[in-house]
TIGUTOR-175447 format. One line per 10 residues: number of its first residue (from 1); for each residue x, y, z of N, C-alpha, C, CB. Coordinates in steps of 0.001 Angstrom, whole numbers. Glycine has a CB too. Example, Ala and Ser with C-alpha at 12.3 -4.5 7.8 and 13.67 -1.06 7.14 Angstrom:
BEGIN
1 = 13190:-5690:7800:12300:-4500:7800:13200:-3300:7800:11308:-4473:9046; 12850:-2250:7080:13670:-1060:7140:12900:30:7870:14084:-598:5725
***
This chain:
BEGIN
1 = -18918:7884:-11144:-19727:8033:-9939:-18844:8006:-8681:-20792:6920:-9871; -17802:7168:-8701:-16947:7040:-7518:-16053:8264:-7300:-16085:5799:-7641; -15995:9169:-8284:-15108:10328:-8190:-15887:11628:-8019:-14228:10414:-9428; -17195:11551:-8027:-17984:12785:-8063:-17915:13582:-6760:-19424:12456:-8372; -17494:12952:-5643:-17403:13675:-4377:-16052:14348:-4159:-17676:12737:-3243; -15162:14235:-5121:-13843:14852:-4972:-13981:16370:-4991:-12881:14378:-6093; -13316:17047:-4051:-13380:18508:-3968:-12694:19151:-5168:-12736:19001:-2664; -13160:20353:-5524:-12523:21089:-6605:-11074:21408:-6298:-13276:22360:-6882; -10788:21744:-5033:-9409:22040:-4639:-8525:20813:-4783:-9360:22553:-3199; -9103:19653:-4524:-8347:18402:-4687:-7953:18220:-6149:-9179:17184:-4196
11 = -8878:18466:-7038:-8587:18341:-8471:-7530:19354:-8899:-9872:18532:-9303; -7603:20571:-8357:-6593:21584:-8672:-5198:21093:-8319:-6892:22890:-7928; -5074:20498:-7144:-3772:19993:-6726:-3347:18790:-7548:-3797:19629:-5255; -4309:17989:-7962:-4002:16786:-8731:-3458:17126:-10110:-5242:15916:-8865; -4040:18121:-10747:-3637:18469:-12120:-2568:19550:-12160:-4842:18927:-12916; -2071:19953:-10989:-1006:20943:-10977:-1495:22362:-11126:-42:20648:-12051; -2744:22601:-10743:-3288:23954:-10822:-2827:24796:-9647:-4812:23917:-10873; -3552:25894:-9383:-3170:26785:-8294:-3634:26180:-6979:-3768:28206:-8493; -2701:25869:-6103:-3052:25323:-4800:-3748:26382:-3952:-1801:24796:-4081; -4791:25951:-3284:-5476:26887:-2407:-4725:27049:-1093:-6905:26423:-2144
21 = -3851:26103:-781:-3053:26175:443:-1660:25659:132:-3708:25356:1606; -710:26005:987:653:25541:814:855:24250:1602:1662:26621:1261; 1593:23305:1066:1847:22064:1797:2787:22289:2974:2430:21013:863; 2696:21404:3953:3610:21446:5085:4931:20844:4631:3029:20682:6328; 5985:21660:4556:7248:21222:3986:8159:20653:5060:7937:22375:3267; 9133:19873:4624:10078:19271:5556:11200:20244:5890:10653:17977:4976; 11913:19967:6961:13015:20798:7407:14345:20222:6934:13002:20934:8929; 15299:21107:6645:16653:20652:6358:17323:20246:7665:17473:21755:5632; 18517:19670:7565:19234:19242:8768:19536:20432:9674:20538:18523:8390; 19941:21548:9072:20255:22736:9865:19002:23305:10515:20923:23800:8992
31 = 17899:23299:9761:16637:23799:10314:16131:22900:11423:15580:23917:9220; 16285:21597:11251:15833:20649:12267:16599:20842:13569:15995:19208:11767; 17887:21160:13456:18697:21390:14657:18167:22571:15457:20164:21631:14277; 17784:23649:14760:17214:24810:15454:15833:24486:15992:17143:26026:14515; 15050:23738:15221:13706:23368:15676:13785:22545:16958:12960:22577:14580; 14787:21676:17048:14945:20831:18239:15486:21617:19428:15873:19660:17935; 16311:22633:19168:16932:23405:20256:17170:24842:19777:18283:22741:20720; 16272:25750:20152:16370:27133:19669:17552:27864:20279:15090:27892:19975; 18148:27310:21343:19305:27979:21955:20530:27922:21054:19631:27345:23307; 20461:27141:19969:21587:27075:19034:21584:28252:18061:21550:25761:18256
41 = 20563:29107:18138:20510:30281:17245:21596:31272:17649:19100:30964:17293; 22339:31737:16655:23380:32734:16913:23465:33673:15706:24767:32047:17192; 24478:34516:15696:24587:35498:14633:24867:34922:13269:25635:36454:14964; 25262:33630:13195:25620:33034:11901:24489:32248:11256:26803:32134:12071; 23443:31935:12005:22353:31123:11426:20989:31798:11559:22306:29753:12100; 20977:33125:11519:19711:33852:11643:18793:33569:10461:19968:35355:11755; 19378:33425:9260:18554:33119:8096:17883:31765:8215:19388:33166:6840; 18611:30799:8770:18034:29472:8987:16922:29532:10020:19113:28479:9430; 17120:30339:11068:16086:30494:12100:14823:31095:11511:16596:31373:13252; 14991:32071:10624:13833:32687:9992:13099:31681:9124:14255:33897:9159
51 = 13852:30786:8442:13246:29750:7603:12444:28764:8439:14322:29007:6810; 12980:28433:9636:12241:27538:10539:10939:28197:10975:13100:27173:11780; 10993:29474:11265:9791:30195:11679:8736:30203:10582:10142:31623:12070; 9192:30238:9334:8244:30231:8213:7605:28865:8050:8943:30638:6914; 8397:27813:8203:7885:26455:7987:7128:25913:9197:9030:25521:7647; 7514:26349:10391:6892:25827:11611:6410:26998:12474:7894:24928:12409; 5226:27531:12168:4719:28698:12906:4616:28493:14409:3377:29073:12383; 4493:27238:14851:4301:26988:16281:5501:27415:17122:4022:25520:16511; 6686:27467:16525:7885:27802:17301:8322:29241:17096:9020:26873:16934; 7516:30059:16433:7910:31446:16193:8110:32211:17495:6865:32148:15338
61 = 7262:31919:18476:7366:32628:19754:8690:32358:20447:6222:32234:20668; 9089:31092:20532:10336:30761:21233:11541:31228:20425:10428:29242:21496; 11429:31235:19090:12529:31751:18267:12687:33253:18497:12278:31457:16760; 11562:33959:18555:11611:35406:18820:12225:35684:20183:10201:36022:18742; 11857:34877:21190:12438:35050:22532:13947:34855:22499:11802:34063:23530; 14395:33843:21753:15832:33595:21672:16546:34739:20945:16102:32261:20958; 15911:35298:19931:16501:36428:19222:16617:37641:20141:15668:36778:17982; 15607:37855:20960:15671:38961:21921:16783:38734:22944:14320:39128:22639; 17021:37456:23276:18099:37132:24201:19457:37513:23617:18073:35643:24545; 19583:37311:22289:20843:37656:21640:21155:39142:21733:20810:37233:20192
71 = 20108:39955:21829:20303:41407:21907:20844:41843:23263:18993:42126:21626; 20827:40939:24256:21285:41281:25604:22759:40944:25794:20445:40551:26651; 23476:40641:24689:24844:40143:24699:25880:40910:25479:25292:40060:23371; 26261:42158:25251:25714:42910:24107:26400:42488:22818:25878:44433:24321; 25674:42304:21736:26276:41881:20478:26867:43058:19714:25247:41169:19618; 27541:42725:18640:28097:43758:17774:26963:44485:17061:29090:43149:16750; 27263:45682:16565:26229:46500:15916:25635:45789:14710:26808:47851:15488; 26495:45096:13931:25988:44385:12756:25039:43275:13167:27144:43809:11931; 25352:42593:14271:24490:41511:14750:23149:42067:15207:25169:40741:15899; 23164:43221:15862:21908:43843:16310:20999:44099:15121:22183:45165:17066
81 = 21566:44614:14063:20777:44898:12866:20180:43622:12280:21638:45602:11816; 20988:42588:12206:20520:41326:11630:19454:40666:12500:21691:40371:11435; 19664:40728:13818:18681:40130:14735:17356:40876:14643:19205:40148:16195; 17415:42198:14629:16178:42975:14513:15468:42696:13185:16478:44476:14643; 16248:42495:12129:15643:42174:10833:14937:40829:10892:16708:42165:9724; 15561:39864:11577:14944:38543:11703:13652:38624:12502:15913:37556:12364; 13669:39422:13579:12451:39575:14393:11333:40199:13573:12733:40437:15642; 11658:41215:12792:10646:41861:11962:10112:40912:10894:11222:43113:11308; 10985:40066:10360:10554:39096:9346:9557:38104:9931:11766:38344:8768; 9801:37690:11178:8875:36753:11830:7545:37433:12112:9481:36205:13141
91 = 7581:38688:12511:6326:39436:12730:5537:39534:11425:6621:40862:13288; 6247:39738:10325:5578:39818:9017:4921:38488:8654:6585:40223:7922; 5571:37402:9025:4985:36079:8768:3680:35910:9533:5973:34964:9157; 3667:36359:10784:2451:36250:11593:1312:37065:10995:2723:36708:13024; 1642:38252:10486:616:39093:9856:87:38428:8598:1180:40488:9522; 989:37827:7820:575:37179:6579:-339:36001:6849:1786:36723:5788; -2:35199:7860:-807:34011:8163:-2164:34389:8716:-81:33113:9153; -2255:35525:9399:-3546:35916:9976:-4571:36216:8899:-3379:37130:10877; -4083:36457:7663:-5004:36731:6552:-5580:35460:5962:-4299:37517:5466; -5097:34301:6417:-5629:33030:5935:-4659:32349:4995:-6959:33240:5240
101 = -5015:31170:4531:-4191:30449:3572:-3490:29254:4141:-3195:31351:2999; -3563:29013:5443:-2897:27862:6026:-3804:26644:5950:-2493:28145:7479; -3180:25468:6021:-3947:24223:6027:-4710:24138:7340:-3017:22978:5836; -6008:23932:7287:-6825:23943:8505:-7608:22665:8724:-7775:25091:8464; -7518:21702:7828:-8247:20451:8022:-7425:19292:7497:-9618:20498:7325; -7727:18108:7992:-7011:16920:7533:-7297:16654:6065:-7394:15700:8375; -8515:16963:5623:-8856:16747:4215:-7984:17610:3310:-10343:17052:3967; -7836:18906:3686:-6976:19798:2904:-5532:19311:2909:-7049:21227:3452; -5063:18892:4073:-3675:18437:4197:-3395:17289:3236:-3374:18001:5642; -4308:16310:3205:-4095:15148:2339:-4243:15508:865:-5073:14036:2699
111 = -5185:16388:559:-5391:16782:-836:-4212:17566:-1382:-6658:17605:-967; -3593:18394:-539:-2476:19223:-975:-1193:18406:-1078:-2277:20394:-14; -921:17586:-48:347:16877:17:338:15540:-709:722:16660:1439; -814:14872:-773:-886:13560:-1405:-2121:13461:-2299:-906:12450:-340; -2197:14269:-3358:-3420:14298:-4175:-3732:12968:-4854:-3303:15370:-5224; -2727:12273:-5394:-2994:11021:-6100:-3367:9903:-5124:-1771:10610:-6930; -2621:9781:-4039:-2930:8758:-3041:-4301:9009:-2418:-1848:8726:-1948; -4636:10273:-2189:-5941:10607:-1609:-7070:10308:-2586:-5982:12083:-1198; -6823:10513:-3875:-7845:10193:-4869:-8132:8693:-4870:-7402:10656:-6274; -7089:7876:-4854:-7304:6424:-4814:-8060:6034:-3557:-5964:5670:-4880
121 = -7703:6636:-2412:-8382:6296:-1170:-9849:6714:-1206:-7680:6953:10; -10138:7852:-1814:-11536:8293:-1937:-12337:7313:-2785:-11609:9707:-2552; -11700:6807:-3839:-12373:5845:-4714:-12617:4535:-3983:-11545:5595:-5984; -11610:4045:-3257:-11766:2803:-2500:-12888:2948:-1477:-10443:2421:-1796; -12953:4107:-827:-14013:4343:154:-15377:4317:-509:-13801:5680:866; -15470:4897:-1718:-16739:4895:-2444:-17116:3489:-2886:-16662:5820:-3658; -16126:2705:-3311:-16391:1330:-3744:-16877:478:-2576:-15127:707:-4362; -16244:652:-1424:-16573:-173:-257:-17835:282:469:-15419:-169:707; -18074:1609:517:-19154:2126:1360:-20232:2869:588:-18587:3033:2399; -20087:2967:-732:-21074:3695:-1513:-20567:5066:-1893:-22372:3816:-746
131 = -21218:5668:-2865:-20744:6947:-3398:-21184:8157:-2590:-21214:7105:-4799; -22155:7999:-1699:-22604:9127:-886:-21722:9212:349:-24109:8982:-491; -20526:9755:193:-19568:9845:1286:-19727:11180:2002:-18125:9674:767; -19967:11130:3314:-20094:12347:4124:-18831:12487:4959:-21374:12305:5039; -18111:13585:4788:-16865:13797:5513:-17137:14120:6973:-16055:14918:4867; -16233:13681:7835:-16329:13965:9261:-15766:15362:9517:-15568:12888:10105; -16644:16319:9837:-16211:17693:10023:-15429:17896:11317:-17401:18606:10005; -15368:16879:12174:-14631:17019:13424:-13131:16851:13221:-15130:16009:14438; -12717:16380:12066:-11289:16223:11810:-10639:17597:11726:-11042:15417:10508; -9626:17836:12524:-8942:19128:12529:-7442:18925:12510:-9351:19960:13752
141 = -6738:19934:12031:-5289:19921:11956:-4776:21233:12506:-4796:19692:10503; -3726:21181:13315:-3149:22403:13853:-2351:23086:12746:-2250:22105:15095; -2824:24238:12228:-2126:24886:11109:-799:25518:11502:-3007:25938:10504; -528:25635:12803:702:26299:13224:1938:25444:13033:596:26697:14657; 1777:24115:13101:2952:23257:12952:2707:22049:12069:3415:22797:14293; 1528:21954:11488:1256:20848:10583:1006:19529:11277:2379:20690:9647; 770:19554:12587:561:18311:13324:-921:18099:13594:1348:18323:14646; -1339:16848:13556:-2736:16534:13838:-2944:16400:15344:-3164:15234:13112; -4016:16977:15824:-4367:16850:17230:-5567:15931:17407:-4658:18222:17835; -6487:15973:16493:-7558:14980:16427:-7170:14042:15292:-8996:15647:16194
151 = -7157:12730:15505:-6627:11801:14495:-7271:11971:13133:-6815:10380:14954; -6466:11717:12099:-6977:11732:10732:-8023:10639:10564:-5829:11548:9712; -8884:10843:9587:-9899:9850:9273:-9225:8526:8928:-10796:10329:8108; -9681:7458:9561:-9094:6149:9299:-9373:5737:7855:-9648:5092:10287; -8326:5321:7170:-8468:4951:5758:-9324:3701:5619:-7087:4725:5112; -10204:3721:4634:-11027:2549:4344:-10179:1514:3618:-12274:2934:3497; -10182:297:4110:-9376:-754:3511:-10206:-1552:2515:-8801:-1676:4593; -9594:-1896:1391:-10266:-2753:424:-10462:-4124:1049:-9458:-2854:-903; -11640:-4680:896:-11956:-5952:1548:-11622:-7167:707:-13402:-5989:1902; -11393:-6977:-577:-11072:-8114:-1440:-10294:-7627:-2655:-12360:-8861:-1879
161 = -9646:-8569:-3330:-8853:-8227:-4507:-9702:-7556:-5585:-8189:-9476:-5071; -10943:-8057:-5759:-11804:-7525:-6818:-12116:-6048:-6581:-13109:-8334:-6903; -12454:-5684:-5341:-12773:-4283:-5039:-11545:-3387:-5203:-13326:-4158:-3611; -10377:-3896:-4783:-9165:-3098:-4922:-8837:-2852:-6389:-7992:-3787:-4229; -8880:-3902:-7198:-8529:-3745:-8604:-9566:-2889:-9343:-8402:-5120:-9273; -10837:-2984:-8928:-11848:-2101:-9514:-11542:-649:-9160:-13267:-2489:-9025; -11140:-417:-7890:-10773:928:-7477:-9576:1451:-8245:-10483:956:-6000; -8577:597:-8485:-7403:997:-9265:-7815:1341:-10694:-6337:-126:-9266; -8738:545:-11250:-9224:813:-12607:-9900:2186:-12682:-10208:-290:-13053; -10782:2480:-11725:-11464:3771:-11706:-10449:4896:-11506:-12538:3805:-10592
171 = -9446:4654:-10668:-8402:5653:-10441:-7681:5987:-11740:-7399:5154:-9394; -7297:4957:-12496:-6574:5175:-13752:-7440:5948:-14738:-6135:3832:-14367; -8716:5579:-14823:-9623:6287:-15735:-9731:7755:-15334:-11024:5627:-15738; -9891:8010:-14033:-10086:9383:-13562:-8822:10226:-13714:-10528:9378:-12106; -7686:9686:-13277:-6465:10489:-13272:-5948:10741:-14685:-5389:9803:-12441; -6136:9767:-15581:-5698:9996:-16959:-6576:11044:-17646:-5724:8681:-17754; -7850:11084:-17280:-8738:12096:-17850:-8409:13484:-17300:-10206:11744:-17560; -8161:13559:-15995:-7893:14848:-15364:-6527:15408:-15754:-7981:14715:-13857; -5518:14521:-15797:-4155:14967:-16078:-3806:14880:-17562:-3169:14147:-15275; -4776:14388:-18362:-4569:14254:-19813:-3342:13390:-20129:-4409:15644:-20457
181 = -3282:12234:-19453:-2216:11266:-19684:-2793:10026:-20342:-1501:10901:-18364; -1952:9288:-21029:-2426:8061:-21673:-2461:6944:-20628:-1509:7666:-22887; -3398:5997:-20737:-3495:4914:-19746:-2222:4092:-19627:-4639:4000:-20097; -1406:4042:-20693:-183:3248:-20660:746:3700:-19528:541:3341:-22005; 635:4967:-19134:1464:5483:-18040:1240:4684:-16764:1163:6967:-17791; 20:4212:-16559:-323:3515:-15325:-477:2004:-15524:-1602:4086:-14756; -53:1508:-16683:-170:77:-16944:671:-726:-15952:259:-243:-18385; 1931:-336:-15770:2805:-1055:-14846:2289:-953:-13421:4233:-516:-14928; 1763:213:-13057:1205:393:-11715:74:-599:-11465:697:1833:-11530; -872:-682:-12402:-2002:-1597:-12251:-1525:-3046:-12178:-2989:-1423:-13414
191 = -560:-3389:-13023:-59:-4759:-13059:658:-5114:-11761:882:-4952:-14252; 1411:-4168:-11205:2121:-4421:-9955:1146:-4640:-8800:3063:-3258:-9636; 73:-3856:-8753:-923:-4033:-7700:-1597:-5395:-7843:-1974:-2901:-7745; -1905:-5783:-9092:-2503:-7102:-9324:-1560:-8214:-8859:-2845:-7284:-10820; -276:-8068:-9162:701:-9087:-8763:778:-9196:-7241:2094:-8758:-9343; 726:-8063:-6560:764:-8084:-5100:-474:-8776:-4526:873:-6657:-4551; -1613:-8620:-5203:-2835:-9318:-4776:-2643:-10834:-4855:-4043:-8887:-5648; -2076:-11281:-5964:-1924:-12724:-6201:-877:-13325:-5283:-1548:-12992:-7659; 277:-12657:-5169:1391:-13206:-4410:1179:-13059:-2910:2683:-12530:-4818; 574:-11945:-2484:410:-11693:-1055:-1064:-11702:-654:1048:-10356:-679
201 = -1655:-10522:-560:-3066:-10434:-175:-3554:-9021:-462:-3272:-10802:1337; -4837:-8798:-240:-5436:-7502:-539:-4818:-6386:289:-6930:-7551:-302; -4547:-6651:1573:-4010:-5615:2454:-2653:-5123:1970:-3894:-6141:3882; -1771:-6062:1632:-438:-5686:1157:-542:-4928:-168:456:-6941:992; -1391:-5403:-1080:-1542:-4759:-2377:-2069:-3333:-2222:-2478:-5577:-3270; -3013:-3124:-1300:-3575:-1792:-1068:-2497:-860:-509:-4786:-1868:-97; -1742:-1323:482:-660:-516:1049:407:-226:4:-35:-1227:2256; 672:-1189:-844:1666:-1041:-1913:1253:76:-2878:1842:-2376:-2681; -6:37:-3310:-515:1065:-4222:-443:2444:-3579:-1961:751:-4635; -833:2524:-2309:-814:3801:-1599:612:4339:-1470:-1447:3647:-211
211 = 1564:3460:-1144:2953:3887:-963:3566:4385:-2271:3790:2736:-404; 3238:3732:-3378:3758:4169:-4681:3238:5563:-5017:3361:3167:-5793; 1941:5771:-4842:1358:7076:-5180:1871:8173:-4256:-168:7012:-5108; 2105:7852:-2985:2650:8842:-2064:4080:9218:-2451:2612:8312:-625; 4831:8247:-2959:6195:8540:-3403:6183:9514:-4579:6924:7241:-3795; 5212:9339:-5484:5086:10268:-6608:4581:11621:-6118:4137:9697:-7685; 3608:11609:-5199:3076:12863:-4657:4168:13666:-3958:1927:12579:-3682; 5136:12963:-3368:6193:13651:-2637:7119:14472:-3503:6990:12671:-1887; 7044:14288:-4819:7840:15087:-5732:9247:14579:-5970:7913:16454:-5233; 9610:13445:-5363:10949:12895:-5588:11090:12421:-7030:11234:11732:-4611
221 = 9989:11915:-7587:9981:11443:-8969:9016:12300:-9781:9585:9939:-9044; 9417:12610:-11003:8619:13502:-11843:7240:12924:-12122:9338:13777:-13155; 7164:11623:-12312:5888:10947:-12552:6054:9474:-12230:5407:11143:-14024; 4985:8733:-12387:4999:7336:-11979:5878:6475:-12877:3594:6790:-11970; 6042:6870:-14131:6918:6108:-15026:8375:6237:-14590:6755:6589:-16483; 8767:7409:-14152:10135:7616:-13675:10387:6768:-12429:10389:9113:-13371; 9376:6675:-11554:9516:5868:-10338:9792:4409:-10689:8247:5974:-9468; 9012:3864:-11616:9203:2464:-11988:10518:2262:-12734:8035:1981:-12846; 10899:3237:-13556:12156:3116:-14291:13351:3091:-13347:12300:4265:-15285; 13223:3754:-12194:14312:3789:-11223:14382:2525:-10372:14159:4993:-10327
231 = 13328:1700:-10425:13287:490:-9606:12827:729:-8181:14631:-141:-9582; 12383:1954:-7875:11960:2283:-6522:10789:1418:-6068:11583:3751:-6437; 9965:961:-7011:8796:155:-6632:9214:-1154:-5971:7928:-137:-7861; 10384:-1692:-6335:10849:-2931:-5719:11153:-2722:-4232:12098:-3453:-6449; 11804:-1608:-3921:12089:-1310:-2519:10801:-1085:-1723:12994:-78:-2413; 9868:-347:-2341:8588:-88:-1673:7846:-1397:-1417:7714:865:-2519; 7848:-2279:-2408:7138:-3554:-2270:7711:-4380:-1125:7209:-4351:-3578; 9040:-4489:-1075:9668:-5285:-20:9396:-4692:1355:11174:-5387:-256; 9421:-3372:1449:9170:-2716:2730:7734:-2953:3191:9451:-1209:2625; 6777:-2781:2280:5365:-2990:2638:5114:-4450:2990:4437:-2556:1480
241 = 5651:-5353:2189:5458:-6784:2438:6043:-7210:3780:6088:-7603:1318; 7255:-6748:4085:7919:-7156:5324:7252:-6571:6558:9372:-6746:5293; 6646:-5390:6421:6010:-4742:7568:4555:-5150:7761:6090:-3252:7413; 4010:-5874:6798:2594:-6249:6887:2385:-7308:7959:2083:-6762:5529; 1310:-7140:8710:944:-8118:9732:21:-9198:9184:280:-7424:10906; -444:-8996:7953:-1355:-9966:7333:-537:-10985:6563:-2382:-9263:6394; -797:-12242:6791:-46:-13299:6136:-449:-13395:4669:-269:-14642:6847; 517:-13727:3795:208:-13847:2361:-659:-15055:2074:1491:-13936:1546; -1217:-15080:846:-2024:-16218:434:-1184:-17483:484:-2601:-16002:-978; -1749:-18557:957:-1067:-19836:943:-1962:-20864:270:-689:-20281:2376
251 = -1381:-21742:-543:-2200:-22769:-1179:-2807:-23695:-140:-1372:-23573:-2181; -4000:-24143:-431:-4662:-25063:489:-3854:-26343:631:-6086:-25381:7; -3652:-26744:1881:-2923:-27976:2130:-3869:-29165:2029:-2243:-27938:3511; -3494:-30132:1207:-4293:-31348:1053:-3685:-32407:1955:-4341:-31830:-446; -4412:-32753:2979:-3871:-33694:3965:-4077:-35149:3572:-4503:-33447:5311; -4978:-35404:2654:-5237:-36779:2239:-5538:-36852:762:-6387:-37370:3031; -5645:-38062:266:-5945:-38278:-1148:-7382:-37838:-1426:-5737:-39774:-1543; -7569:-36809:-2276:-8923:-36310:-2514:-9712:-37145:-3522:-8856:-34889:-2993; -9051:-38094:-4162:-9734:-38885:-5190:-10767:-39820:-4582:-8722:-39690:-5998; -11824:-40053:-5333:-12882:-40946:-4863:-12344:-42369:-4729:-14093:-40914:-5825
261 = -12706:-43014:-3680:-12221:-44378:-3432:-12980:-45377:-4310:-12378:-44751:-1930; -12252:-46397:-4722:-12860:-47467:-5530:-13386:-48552:-4590:-11825:-48069:-6554; -14642:-48905:-4807:-15204:-49994:-4005:-14884:-51310:-4717:-16762:-49817:-3798; -13867:-51999:-4215:-13378:-53204:-4879:-14409:-54326:-4834:-12077:-53667:-4237; -14324:-55158:-5878:-15155:-56354:-5934:-14270:-57595:-5851:-16008:-56373:-7229; -14797:-58695:-6292:-14037:-59953:-6253:-13059:-60012:-7420:-14990:-61175:-6291; -11956:-60718:-7205:-10986:-60945:-8267:-11321:-62283:-8914:-9511:-60925:-7719; -11732:-62232:-10173:-12189:-63459:-10858:-11097:-64061:-11731:-13424:-63161:-11717; -9990:-63360:-11882:-8892:-63919:-12677:-8130:-64924:-11821:-7935:-62794:-13196; -7480:-65884:-12433:-6757:-66893:-11657:-5557:-66296:-10939:-6304:-68029:-12561
271 = -5034:-66992:-9986:-3865:-66556:-9234:-2720:-66257:-10192:-3446:-67623:-8202; -2156:-65041:-10076:-1083:-64661:-10991:-1591:-64058:-12282:-236:-65849:-11302; -2892:-63787:-12341:-3469:-63225:-13546:-3024:-61779:-13743:-4989:-63310:-13491; -3549:-61090:-14769:-3093:-59727:-15080:-3524:-58716:-14021:-3625:-59296:-16441; -2678:-57674:-13859:-3001:-56564:-12959:-3385:-55333:-13783:-1799:-56243:-12018; -4476:-54672:-13416:-4955:-53523:-14188:-4088:-52272:-13973:-6403:-53217:-13814; -3388:-52202:-12850:-2488:-51077:-12546:-3199:-49724:-12591:-1325:-51067:-13525; -4411:-49655:-12031:-5146:-48385:-11983:-4934:-47654:-10653:-6643:-48634:-12205; -4289:-48272:-9702:-4047:-47644:-8413:-2671:-46985:-8442:-4150:-48680:-7255; -2631:-45656:-8200:-1362:-44927:-8218:-1131:-44231:-6876:-1344:-43895:-9371
281 = 116:-43947:-6592:472:-43222:-5380:50:-41752:-5531:2005:-43338:-5095; -651:-41216:-4536:-1178:-39853:-4628:-65:-38821:-4738:-2047:-39543:-3420; 1019:-38992:-4004:2094:-38002:-3982:2986:-38082:-5211:2930:-38177:-2741; 3358:-39300:-5609:4324:-39447:-6707:3684:-39747:-8054:5296:-40534:-6378; 2447:-40264:-8058:1794:-40622:-9309:2223:-41987:-9849:2073:-39571:-10337; 3099:-42662:-9145:3557:-43975:-9616:2524:-45058:-9319:4900:-44339:-8965; 2515:-46063:-10183:1569:-47163:-9995:2000:-48029:-8826:1451:-48011:-11275; 1023:-48430:-8033:1325:-49258:-6862:1287:-50734:-7231:332:-48970:-5718; 2257:-51459:-6698:2346:-52899:-6966:1480:-53666:-5985:3809:-53387:-6882; 1009:-54789:-6440:149:-55650:-5615:1025:-56400:-4614:-671:-56656:-6501
291 = 768:-56179:-3336:1573:-56820:-2297:1281:-58319:-2196:1318:-56148:-950; 111:-58758:-2654:-223:-60185:-2594:428:-60947:-3750:-1752:-60381:-2626; 434:-60327:-4916:1046:-60975:-6080:2552:-61130:-5881:760:-60168:-7363; 3160:-60118:-5227:4600:-60131:-5020:4997:-60748:-3683:5139:-58730:-5111; 4027:-61324:-2988:4360:-61992:-1731:4990:-63358:-2021:3095:-62151:-841; 5658:-63864:-1041:6259:-65196:-1183:5865:-66028:31:7825:-65110:-1322; 5023:-67026:-157:4413:-67414:-1432:3292:-66455:-1838:3868:-68842:-1341; 2914:-66507:-3132:1854:-65638:-3612:534:-65970:-2931:1714:-65755:-5127; -276:-64917:-2775:-1602:-65074:-2181:-2635:-64554:-3165:-1707:-64327:-814; -3861:-65010:-3032:-4903:-64556:-3963:-5128:-63049:-3837:-6224:-65310:-3703
301 = -5236:-62348:-4964:-5529:-60910:-4952:-6938:-60681:-4423:-5375:-60297:-6374; -7140:-59530:-3753:-8449:-59255:-3146:-9053:-57936:-3614:-8325:-59241:-1639; -8327:-57140:-4424:-8822:-55831:-4867:-9238:-55919:-6319:-7747:-54728:-4677; -10420:-56495:-6547:-10898:-56643:-7912:-11622:-55408:-8409:-11804:-57832:-8012; -11517:-55137:-9720:-12217:-53996:-10294:-13701:-54313:-10403:-11633:-53628:-11678; -14565:-53398:-9931:-16000:-53682:-9900:-16655:-53526:-11269:-16686:-52771:-8903; -17803:-54152:-11400:-18592:-54038:-12616:-19444:-52766:-12547:-19485:-55298:-12816; -19792:-52214:-13701:-20660:-51043:-13752:-19925:-49723:-13821:-21543:-51034:-12575; -18593:-49732:-13787:-17811:-48498:-13881:-17227:-48412:-15287:-16676:-48453:-12794; -17551:-47345:-16059:-17078:-47251:-17444:-15555:-47212:-17553:-17658:-46020:-18099
311 = -14872:-46871:-16487:-13409:-46803:-16539:-12781:-48191:-16624:-12874:-46068:-15314; -13547:-49221:-16220:-12948:-50555:-16095:-13539:-51549:-17081:-13126:-51076:-14685; -14125:-51032:-18177:-14714:-51918:-19178:-13627:-52841:-19748:-15393:-51093:-20318; -13903:-54113:-19760:-12938:-55088:-20286:-11950:-55563:-19251:-12191:-54500:-21440; -12002:-54953:-18035:-11053:-55362:-17003:-11756:-55725:-15695:-10041:-54253:-16755; -13064:-55937:-15764:-13830:-56289:-14564:-13309:-57604:-14009:-15352:-56389:-14875; -13047:-57623:-12683:-12539:-58809:-12027:-11022:-58870:-11996:-13073:-60020:-12701; -10336:-57968:-12682:-8873:-57943:-12622:-8419:-57352:-11271:-8286:-57113:-13816; -7210:-57676:-10887:-6608:-57043:-9725:-6336:-55579:-10058:-5300:-57775:-9298; -6731:-54663:-9166:-6606:-53231:-9425:-5150:-52761:-9403:-7413:-52450:-8404
321 = -4281:-53508:-8747:-2884:-53091:-8632:-2040:-53606:-9779:-2303:-53566:-7323; -806:-53146:-9834:112:-53570:-10875:794:-54872:-10478:1152:-52481:-11153; 844:-55800:-11417:1553:-57058:-11175:2940:-56973:-11833:735:-58287:-11732
***
């Protein structure tokens, strides 16, 4: 039920089917240099400039202007040919994009680039808010450069460990069925999220699960088993834990002795009589000695064990402390 609102295109991307859109890819160092400053384009990096134009449609206009500037050199004949070829290639890209196929919504962007992480988030949202999830149609993404102009939908956070682990369970059931994988593939993943819940808190565990799935979605690791085998989950865990603003679980501090107090009665044994030694130190567990018995001179004990308590049968009237 928690997975029934998943789009068909999302499932296609999850199982490795035909993507309905292309993901927004990252730039190489050389491409980033041109993206940051198009004036660095020259006759030796025209191919890189064309690649930037393909990956970042928003800068095609300024790249084309810079290419036209190169023609005013006057450049060599070979350079003119190459520059004109680059300009024509960029024009072809514009024609191709006008036919459609670019990412046009935040939902598509997340489904294409982070299918597994988005599936878990959809499940968590269904667990927390119900299965009738209505998407916000106002969410938009600029398809020319892959940047969001209206913020992405705020992710629903798991409110407790139980809801998060239930969501992880549903995720494992769904993804193993869709991808035809055995549940053992995600055993370590589930266990790691549970451990983060116990050691830290729900917020850290949720971020941890999301970061692991995004690392797999990014394609750096072939699958989640490879990620864990490489030890990458340890780095992710430390990074998420250190950056979290939510404090981890802490054991309740006991400021005083929580044990029920004994209402002492009279001491009926003679001075110097036996001590029951039922009074112990709360912190160390050691039996406390009677300060009156060990006084010099000795004084009559005053902490007698009361009658009517089954714990003190046969010792009623004895000094409660150790002699």
